[in-house]
N, C-alpha and C positions, 0 to 999 in steps of 0.2 A: 491293205486291209486292217492289218493286224495293228497298224500305227492309228489308223481312225478308230477301232474299237477302243484301243487305250485312251486316246484323246477324250473319246466319247464318255467312258467311265469316269475319267478324271473330272470331266465338266459336270456330270450329274452329283459326283461326290460333294464338290465345290457347291453346288447348287442347294445341296441337302443339309450344308452345314450352317445356313443361315440361323442364326437364335430365336428359339420362338419364346415370345414375352410370356411369363408364366404368373407372374402376380397381376393383381388389380392395377397397380401402379404404373408396370411395366407396359400392359395393354393401352393402357390411359395415353401413357407418353408415345408410344408407339402408333396409336390411332389417331391421335393428334396430328403428330409427324406426318404420318401417310396422308391425312387429309391436306394440309400444307403443300405437298407435293402433286395433290390432284388425284391419288389414287383411292378413289371414292369406295370402292368394293372392299379392300383391304381394311379402310378407316372405319366401315361401318361394321364389318367383323368384329374387330378388334375392341372398338368402344362399345359394343354391344355385350361382348364378353366381360369387359372393365367395369359396366355398370351393375354386373351382378356380385361384384367384389365389393371390397371396402375402399371407397374413395371418401374424400372430404367432401363436405357441402357443395363447397365451391368447383370442386373436380367435378361432381354429379352433375353438377349445372352446366359448365363447358362442354362434357361430356354428352349430355343430351341434345344440347343445341348444335354441337358439331356433327353427331349421328344423324339429325334430321336434316341437315344440310349437304351429308354425305348421300343420304338417300336420296334428297330432292336432285343433287347434281348427277347422281345414277339414273334419275328419270322414274324413281319408285316413288311416285307420289303419294301412294296410299300409306305406306311406312313414312314418308315424310312427315304427314300431318298431323 
């Protein structure tokens, strides 16, 4: 019992150590990467945040298209349009 509690605590600690993208550039890169992996929910969240920050015009264009694609693949057709 004690051993499983320690293991659970270590797993939770490891899961919480994932680096959270903070800048628009980091969010953009992570959002595009998540879309490439098919993680549509994470991609939409990150790209929506990235578009609120400072991206180049080309990055804004790619982020907008990828965000719409993520919504579409996540069956959120209203936001995809």
